[in-house]
Each structure stands twice: as structure tokens, then as C-alpha cells.
N, C-alpha and C positions, 0 to 999 in steps of 0.2 A: 409399844412398837416391836419389842422383842417377841411378844406373843404373835404378832402378825407375821414376822419373819419366820418364826418356828413353824407356823401353820399356814405357810404361803399357799399351798395347793387348795386347802379348804377355803381360805380367804378369797382366792380367785373364783372359786365356784359361787360363793355368796355374792361376790361383786358382779359376776355375769348375770345372775338372776335379778339382782337389783337394777342393773343398768338396762337390761332388756325390758324390764317392767316400766322404767322411766321413759324409754323410747316409744312405748305404745300407750302410755297413760295420757289422758286429756290434760291440757295445760302444759305439762312438762314436755310433751312431744312437739310443741311449737318450735318453729325455726328461730323465734325471738329468744328462746332460752338457749344459751350458748352450750356447745358440747363440753366445754371445760367445766361448767357448772353441773352438768349432768354427771360427768365422771366423778367430780368431787363429792356430790351428794350420794352417789352409789357407793363410793369408797367409805363414807361415814356410816351409811346404813350397814354395809358389810362388816365394818369394825364393831358396831354395837351388837350385831347378831352373832358375831364370832364367839362371844362368851356364853351363848345359849345353846350351842350345838355340841353334841357328843360326837367326837371324831372317829369313833370305832366303826361306824357304818361306812366310812369313806376309806378305811385302811386297805380294803381289798382292791381298790382302784388306784392306789398311790404306791409307787415303788419305795422300797426301804431307803434307797439312796437319794430319794427326793426328785428323781428325774421323771418328767411327765411321760406317760405311756400312751399308746393308742386308745386303750380303754378309758383313760382319763379324758382324752379328747372327746369321745362320745358322751361321757358323763357331762362334760362342759356344755356340749351342744344341747343335751337334754335340759340342763339348768336354764339355758337361754330360752328354750321352748316354754318352760314353766312360767318364766317371767313374762313372756309374750302372752300366754293364756290369761294370766291375771290382769294385765293391762288391757288386753283386748276385751275382756268381759266388762270391765268398767267403762270402756269406750262404747260398748253395746248399750249400756244403761243410758249414757248421754245421747246416743243416737236416737233413742225413743223420743226425747224431748225435741230434738232437731227435726225429726220426721213429723211430729205433731205440728210444728210450725210450718212445715212445707205443705201439709194438708190444708191448714187454715189459709195460707197464702194463695193456694190454688183457688179456693172458694171465694176469697176476698178480691181476687184479681191482681194480686201482687206476685204471681208466679214468675213474671218476666223480670221483676226487680231482683236479680241475683247478683251478688258480689262475692268476693273471696272471703271466706270465714277463717280467721286466724286460729280459732279454737278447734274446729273440726278439720281445717286445712283442705276444704273442698269448696266448690261453688255452691252457695247456699242462699235461698231466698231470705229476705230481711226478717220475716217472722221466725224462720228457723234459727237465725243468728240470735234473735231476741230471746227465744226460749232456751237456747243453748247457754246464753250468758246468764240468764236467771238461774238455771240449774247449777251452773258453776258457782255462782254466789251462794246458793243454798248449800252446796256441797262443802264449800270452804267455811261458811258460817257455822255449820253443824259439826265442824271438826272431823269430817270423814277422811280428810287427808291424813291426819294424825292417826286415826284408827287403822287406816290402810297400811301406813308405814310401820307403826309400832305393834299393831295387832295382827292384821291380815298377813303381812309378809313374814312376821315372826312365826305365826302359826303354820304357814306353808313350809317353812324351813324345818320345823319340828316334825311334821307329819307327811311330807311329800318330797320325793326325790325322783331321779330319772328312772330308777327301776320300777317304782310304783306307777310312774307315768306310762311306761311300756306295758306293764301288766294290766292296768286298768284303762287302756286307751279307748275302749268302747264307751266307758263311763264319761270320759272327757269329751268325746265327740257328741254324745247325747246331751251333755251339759251345755256345750256351745250351741247346739241346735235348739235346745229349749230356750236359751237366751235370745236367739234370733227370733223365735216365735213370740217371746214375751215383748220384744222390741215393738213389733207391729201392733200387738194388742194394747200395750200401754199408750202408744201413739194415738190409736183410735179412741181410747178412753179420754185422753186429754183433749183431743180435737172435736169429739162428737158433739158437745153442747153448742159450740160455735158453728160447726158445719151444719148441724140440724136446723139451727135458727136461720142461717143464711139460705138454706134450701127452702124453708117456708117463705122467706122474703122473696126469693126468686119466683116461687109459684104464685104468690100474691101479685107481684108486679106483672107477671105474664098474663094472669087472668084479667087484671085491670086494663092492661094494654089491648087485650082482645075486645073488652067491653067498650073502651073509649080510645080508639087508635090515635085520635088527634092530640091526646095528652102526652104521647111519647114517653111513657113511664120507664121503658127499658133504658133509655139514656140517663134517667135520673136514678136508676137502681144501683149503679156502682157507688156513687157517693153515700147513698143510704146504707149499703152493705158495709162499706168501710167504717162509717160512723158507728153503726151497731156493733161491729166486730170489736172495735177498740173499747166501746162501752162494756161489752161482755167480758173482755180480757181484764179491764179495770175491776170489775165486780168479782170475777172468779180467780184472780191471782192469789188470794190467800189459800183457797182450796187447792189450787194447782201446786203451791209451795208445799202444802201438807202431803199431796200426792207424790211430789218429788222426794220428800224425806222418806215416805213409806217405800218408794221404789229403791232407794239406796239401802234401806234396812233389809228389804227382801233380797237384794243382790248380795250383800255381805253375808246374810244368813245362808244363802245357797252356796257361796264360796266356802264358808266354814263347814257346811255339811259335806262338800266335795273333799275337803282336806281330811275330814274324819273318816270318810269312806275309802280312803286310799291307804291301805296298809303298806308297810315296808319302808316308811319314811325314816328320817333321822330322829332318833329318840333322845 
């Protein structure tokens, strides 16, 4: 506790980065998670990271008498932005799975069945919520939360600060844009087998209804498409789970490369 009090300015910077990351991180950003729990968890994370930071890089922004200056305020805002960037990038990865579910729901005829999704905190079709929930289970079962808190956040503290964020702002912008591009490509890869199969079913029912209009196959096409969709999801869910794991691995690998390419961090 004495170490925290003696290095209160540095502890506050670490707390701001941890807290803003929690505010934008999936699951922890839910309203069901109380603000007190988020503050407590951010405080514990800042406490454990405090022993891994060399304070010399922060000395130029902290006055000798310990009083916060205007420069310190800007540094604190930058630390908050870094936490937001980390949490937002993880959210982008989860959005790929939710978008894949939305693509499938549109083809299955479930696009109108939208309810509030507590995980993504937006109106989301049922299939989008399903894939978002499966991705969250895979994320927790593979211990990616522990790797994010113990590895990713600690690595960002050692190699990235506000000064490097300003100097390499173009790299950060390109990094986020590549993440958004990856979002739609991953969503299409996940949804393409089911969407392609449903497209073939739609074409077949359309041709048969033209050949025999009295059969009225178009009215029977929706139950067939729904049944085939759930059957394909049941068959492909192991491969989808493996794809989820690879997506998380690539996402954390890209984050780690971003930290390594940002000189001027806290050594």
C-alpha cells in the first residue's frame, strides 16, 4: 500500500488504462457488471502492473512536489485512449462472429427476429446472439481473458505510452482499419457455407415452383431452409470453434506486433 501511495501518479495512469479497457471489452462492458466491480478489478490490475513499470519514463510529466500538471492530464487522456483501443480491437473480433450470425439470419428468414443482445449491447438477430455467445464461451474456455489481462495489458504497459501513441498515430489508424476489414472477411468466411447452401436451395425451389406451380414449393421453402441451416450449424460447429480460436490467436498476435512496433514506451 505504501508503494501505491508513493507512486500515486503512475498508479493512476495504470488504473485509467485498465479501467477504459474494461469499459470497452466484451462481457465486462455489460450493464449487468456493476461499476464498482469494474473499478475494483481495474485497481487490482493497476496494482499488479505497478511492480513491472520503470517510473523514469514518467518523471518528466510528474512534478517533483507530486502535484498534477496540465501535461499529466494530457498523458492521462492518452492512457485512456490506449485502453479504449485495446478493448475496441477485441470487440471488433467478436463483432465478426455476430455479423456472421446476422448474414445467416437474413438468408434463413430470421432477420426480423431481433432482440436486445446483452453481450454486444445492440439489437441483434437471434443467430447473431448465438454465435456471439459461442465465441464468448470459446474465449473464456481458452483462457484468453487471462492472457489479455496478464500478457496483453502488461506488454502494452512496457512498450506503449501516450508519446508513442502520438508519434505512431498513423500506424494505429491503419491497425484499426485493417481490423474492420478483417471483421467483414471473417464474417463472410464463417457464414459462406450456410449462405451458399441456402442459396442453392432457393434456386432449386424456384425452378421446381416454375415447373410445377400447383405444388407451391416456395411456401415450403422456409421450413426446409431453417431445418437445413440448423443441421449445417450442428455439423460445422467444431470447425467454427477452431476458426474462432484462430481468430483470437491472430488478433492477439497483431496486438503484440503493434506494441513491438511502437517505440518510446515504458521500459
